[in-house]
C-alpha positions in Angstrom: -45.4 -59.2 -0.6 -46.0 -57.7 -4.2 -45.8 -59.6 -7.3 -46.0 -58.8 -11.0 -49.2 -57.8 -12.5 -48.3 -59.4 -16.1 -50.9 -62.1 -17.2 -48.2 -64.7 -16.9 -47.6 -64.2 -13.3 -48.6 -67.0 -10.9 -49.8 -66.4 -7.3 -50.8 -68.8 -4.5 -54.1 -68.4 -2.8 -52.3 -68.1 0.5 -50.5 -64.9 -0.5 -52.2 -61.9 1.5 -51.4 -59.1 -0.7 -51.7 -58.9 -4.5 -50.1 -56.0 -6.7 -52.4 -55.8 -9.6 -52.0 -54.1 -13.0 -51.9 -50.6 -14.3 -52.8 -49.7 -17.8 -52.4 -45.8 -18.6 -54.3 -44.1 -21.2 -57.9 -43.8 -20.3 -58.9 -40.2 -19.4 -62.6 -40.8 -18.6 -62.0 -39.4 -15.0 -65.1 -41.6 -14.0 -65.0 -43.4 -10.6 -68.3 -45.4 -11.2 -69.3 -47.5 -14.2 -71.6 -50.3 -15.0 -70.3 -53.9 -14.4 -69.5 -55.6 -17.7 -69.5 -59.5 -18.4 -66.6 -60.8 -20.2 -65.5 -64.3 -21.2 -62.9 -64.1 -18.6 -65.0 -62.7 -15.9 -67.0 -59.8 -15.0 -65.4 -56.1 -14.9 -66.7 -54.3 -11.7 -65.9 -50.6 -11.3 -63.9 -49.4 -8.5 -65.0 -46.4 -6.6 -62.4 -43.8 -5.4 -63.7 -41.7 -2.5 -62.1 -38.7 -1.0 -58.3 -38.2 -1.2 -58.1 -34.6 -1.0 -57.5 -34.1 2.8 -54.8 -31.6 3.9 -52.7 -31.3 7.2 -54.5 -29.0 9.6 -51.3 -26.9 9.9 -51.4 -26.0 6.3 -54.9 -24.5 6.5 -56.2 -25.9 3.4 -53.1 -25.7 1.1 -52.2 -28.9 -0.6 -48.6 -28.6 0.5 -47.7 -32.3 -0.2 -48.6 -31.4 -3.9 -46.9 -28.0 -4.0 -43.7 -29.2 -2.5 -43.6 -32.4 -4.8 -44.1 -30.2 -7.8 -41.3 -27.8 -6.6 -39.1 -30.9 -5.7 -38.7 -29.8 -2.3 -39.6 -31.7 1.0 -43.0 -30.7 2.5 -41.3 -29.3 5.6 -39.0 -27.1 3.8 -42.1 -25.5 1.9 -43.8 -25.2 5.4 -40.9 -23.6 6.9 -40.6 -21.0 4.0 -44.4 -20.3 4.0 -44.1 -19.3 7.7 -42.5 -16.1 6.6 -45.3 -15.3 4.2 -48.0 -12.6 5.3 -51.1 -13.3 3.1 -53.6 -10.5 2.8 -56.7 -10.5 5.0 -59.5 -12.5 3.5 -61.5 -10.4 0.9 -58.7 -8.0 0.4 -56.4 -7.5 -2.4 -52.9 -7.9 -1.4 -50.6 -4.9 -1.1 -48.0 -5.0 -4.0 -45.2 -4.2 -1.6 -46.2 -7.1 0.6 -46.4 -9.4 -2.5 -42.7 -8.7 -3.4 -41.7 -9.3 0.4 -43.7 -12.6 0.5 -42.0 -13.6 -2.6 -38.6 -12.7 -1.4 -39.3 -14.7 1.8 -40.1 -17.9 -0.3 -37.4 -17.4 -2.6 -34.8 -17.1 0.0 -35.7 -20.5 1.5 -36.5 -22.3 -1.7 -33.8 -21.2 -4.1 -30.9 -23.3 -2.3 -33.1 -26.3 -3.5 -32.8 -25.3 -7.0 -36.5 -23.6 -7.3 -36.6 -20.6 -9.6 -38.9 -17.7 -9.4 -40.7 -18.9 -12.7 -41.2 -22.4 -11.4 -42.7 -21.0 -8.1 -45.1 -18.8 -9.9 -46.1 -21.9 -12.3 -46.8 -24.2 -9.4 -48.5 -21.6 -7.1 -50.8 -20.6 -10.1 -51.4 -24.3 -10.9 -52.7 -25.2 -7.3 -54.3 -21.9 -6.6 -57.9 -22.1 -5.5 -60.4 -20.4 -3.4 -61.9 -22.8 -1.0 -64.4 -20.1 0.4 -66.0 -20.3 -3.0 -66.2 -24.1 -2.9 -63.4 -24.4 -5.3 -60.8 -27.2 -5.4 -57.3 -27.2 -6.6 -56.6 -28.8 -10.2 -57.3 -32.6 -10.0 -58.7 -35.6 -11.8 -60.4 -38.3 -10.5 -58.8 -42.0 -10.8 -60.6 -44.8 -12.5 -60.2 -48.5 -12.5 -62.2 -51.8 -12.5 -61.8 -55.2 -11.1 -62.0 -58.5 -12.8 -64.3 -60.9 -10.8 -64.6 -64.7 -11.7 -66.6 -67.1 -9.5 -67.0 -64.6 -7.0 -63.4 -63.9 -6.6 -61.5 -60.7 -7.7 -58.8 -62.2 -9.9 -57.3 -58.7 -11.1 -57.5 -54.8 -10.7 -56.8 -52.4 -13.6 -56.2 -48.8 -13.2 -57.5 -47.2 -16.4 -56.8 -43.6 -15.2 -54.5 -42.9 -12.3 -55.9 -39.4 -12.0 -53.8 -36.5 -10.3 -54.0 -34.1 -7.4 -54.7 -36.4 -4.7 -53.3 -34.9 -1.5 -54.1 -37.9 0.7 -55.0 -41.5 0.0 -58.4 -42.0 -1.2 -60.6 -44.8 0.0 -61.2 -47.5 -2.4 -63.9 -50.0 -2.8 -65.7 -52.1 -5.3 -69.2 -51.3 -6.5 -71.6 -53.6 -4.8 -68.7 -55.4 -3.1 -67.8 -52.9 -0.4 -66.4 -55.4 2.0 -63.3 -56.1 -0.5 -60.3 -54.5 1.0 -58.2 -52.5 -1.6 -55.3 -50.4 -0.8 -54.1 -47.5 -3.1 -50.7 -46.1 -3.2 -50.3 -42.5 -4.2 -47.2 -41.0 -6.0 -46.0 -37.6 -6.0 -43.5 -35.8 -8.2 -42.8 -32.6 -10.4 -44.9 -33.6 -13.4 -48.4 -32.0 -12.8 -50.2 -34.8 -14.6 -48.7 -37.6 -12.4 -48.4 -35.6 -9.1 -50.9 -37.1 -6.6 -51.6 -40.0 -8.8 -52.5 -43.6 -8.2 -49.4 -45.6 -8.4 -50.9 -49.0 -7.8 -53.8 -50.8 -6.2 -53.1 -53.7 -3.9 -55.9 -56.2 -2.9 -55.5 -56.8 0.8 -58.0 -59.7 1.3 -55.9 -62.8 2.0 -56.4 -65.6 -0.4 -59.3 -64.0 -2.2 -57.7 -63.5 -5.6 -55.3 -64.5 -8.2 -53.9 -63.0 -11.3 -55.5 -63.8 -14.7 
């Protein structure tokens, strides 16, 4: 059960899941900060770990992000890419093969409204070299929990991040036993693609809204 995260919302202690607030605007990108004591409770940093896994069949490509940015289902992009013949590792691609690869992709993707320009933009945005230890473009999320009398009474996302290809593990600094679930959303906007949509406290009866 998910409830409003506004300060005026009421929640009985028996409710097992608490949907908590999201405040956009901060771009710190930090996943760990110091706890801060306030009059209405203590702010404890939320720690995001991982969230950059890919499906083994995709061979390191963040297909979930690429497909979402193109506005097509993941399986459609996978099917289109099966006809692509990348250059061998360490070699420059042959221009003729590059054209054939592009034609193969556009033949499968253009019926979904994907243009050549959009395909280039998305491909370049998420291009990276894993052999060099690189990672595709992403931004770590940041959030904090408000703790009062030993109980988590709220979670606030200050930066939803972007570029998560899988759901990150979410914990509280110093309170790793507290269960928190993250929901990741995807879309055509690079700044929001693979970002944290919401955090849900999954410990029954352990929190109430401020």
